[in-house]
TORMI-274303 format. One record per residue (C-alpha): chain; x, y, z; residue in one letter. Coordinates in steps of 0.25 Angstrom, whole numbers. Example, Ala and Ser with C-alpha at 12.3 -4.5 7.8 and 13.67 -1.06 7.14 Angstrom:
<sites>
(A; (49; -18; 31); a)
(A; (55; -4; 29); s)
</sites>
This chain:
<sites>
(A; (-919; -248; -273); x)
(A; (-908; -255; -264); x)
(A; (-896; -251; -272); x)
(A; (-902; -237; -269); x)
(A; (-903; -240; -256); x)
(A; (-889; -248; -252); x)
(A; (-884; -234; -259); x)
(A; (-889; -226; -251); x)
(A; (-887; -234; -238); x)
(A; (-871; -234; -242); x)
(A; (-872; -220; -244); x)
(A; (-877; -217; -232); x)
(A; (-869; -227; -225); x)
(A; (-858; -219; -232); x)
(A; (-860; -204; -229); x)
(A; (-864; -209; -213); x)
(A; (-848; -216; -213); x)
(A; (-843; -204; -219); x)
(A; (-849; -195; -209); x)
(A; (-845; -205; -198); x)
(A; (-830; -204; -201); x)
(A; (-831; -189; -205); x)
(A; (-835; -186; -193); x)
(A; (-823; -197; -185); x)
(A; (-811; -189; -194); x)
(A; (-820; -176; -189); x)
(A; (-818; -179; -174); x)
(A; (-803; -185; -176); x)
(A; (-798; -172; -182); x)
(A; (-805; -167; -169); x)
(A; (-796; -171; -160); x)
(A; (-784; -168; -171); x)
(A; (-787; -155; -172); x)
(A; (-779; -150; -160); x)
(A; (-766; -157; -166); x)
(A; (-766; -152; -179); x)
(A; (-757; -139; -172); x)
(A; (-743; -141; -169); x)
(A; (-743; -145; -155); x)
(A; (-736; -139; -145); x)
(A; (-732; -142; -130); x)
(A; (-736; -129; -124); x)
(A; (-752; -132; -129); x)
(A; (-750; -145; -119); x)
(A; (-744; -137; -107); x)
(A; (-756; -133; -100); x)
(A; (-762; -147; -101); x)
(A; (-764; -155; -87); x)
(A; (-755; -169; -85); x)
(A; (-770; -178; -90); x)
(A; (-771; -166; -103); x)
(A; (-760; -170; -107); x)
(A; (-761; -185; -106); x)
(A; (-774; -185; -112); x)
(A; (-768; -176; -125); x)
(A; (-758; -186; -127); x)
(A; (-770; -198; -126); x)
(A; (-779; -190; -136); x)
(A; (-768; -186; -146); x)
(A; (-763; -202; -145); x)
(A; (-775; -206; -148); x)
(A; (-775; -197; -160); x)
(A; (-763; -203; -165); x)
(A; (-769; -216; -165); x)
(A; (-780; -213; -172); x)
(A; (-771; -206; -183); x)
(A; (-764; -221; -184); x)
(A; (-775; -227; -186); x)
(A; (-781; -217; -196); x)
(A; (-769; -218; -201); x)
(A; (-770; -236; -201); x)
(A; (-784; -233; -205); x)
(A; (-781; -225; -219); x)
(A; (-790; -215; -214); x)
(A; (-788; -199; -216); x)
(A; (-778; -193; -205); x)
(A; (-768; -182; -204); x)
(A; (-756; -186; -203); x)
(A; (-748; -174; -198); x)
(A; (-758; -177; -184); x)
(A; (-749; -187; -183); x)
(A; (-738; -178; -181); x)
(A; (-746; -169; -172); x)
(A; (-753; -177; -165); x)
(A; (-738; -185; -160); x)
(A; (-734; -169; -158); x)
(A; (-742; -166; -149); x)
(A; (-743; -179; -140); x)
(A; (-728; -175; -139); x)
(A; (-730; -161; -135); x)
(A; (-740; -166; -125); x)
(A; (-732; -176; -118); x)
(A; (-721; -166; -118); x)
(A; (-729; -155; -109); x)
(A; (-732; -167; -102); x)
(A; (-718; -171; -97); x)
(A; (-714; -158; -96); x)
(A; (-725; -157; -83); x)
(A; (-719; -171; -78); x)
(A; (-708; -163; -76); x)
(A; (-711; -151; -70); x)
(A; (-719; -158; -61); x)
(A; (-707; -164; -58); x)
(A; (-710; -177; -65); x)
(A; (-697; -188; -68); x)
(A; (-697; -196; -83); x)
(A; (-698; -209; -75); x)
(A; (-711; -203; -68); x)
(A; (-715; -199; -79); x)
(A; (-714; -210; -88); x)
(A; (-722; -219; -74); x)
(A; (-733; -210; -74); x)
(A; (-735; -209; -91); x)
(A; (-734; -226; -89); x)
(A; (-744; -227; -76); x)
(A; (-754; -218; -85); x)
(A; (-754; -225; -96); x)
(A; (-754; -239; -88); x)
(A; (-766; -233; -80); x)
(A; (-775; -233; -94); x)
(A; (-771; -226; -106); x)
(A; (-783; -221; -113); x)
(A; (-783; -216; -127); x)
</sites>
């Protein structure tokens, strides 16, 4: 009787762990769904500077999560690295285009970026 009880407990905990893992994979895929298509700069031109910063931070966080998955040998889509890197590059390009349009020079731009990263970079 003890054997069947432990077997059922293992089966229950295994199905619970599987369900929890499935939910975490589904939630991580939900954040990356927008990255499945090729990013274009025109998609980000309507966003404000703060929104662009938030997008960059979420994409960098997603890149970190992908690197973590790769290091821990979990399932991941290897093409997401490429898509996320290109999305970050497109966002930063649009951000710099807006700065140029506002008359902010390269040196001032780098000072602003450094100041914001020192104040509190949130991932």
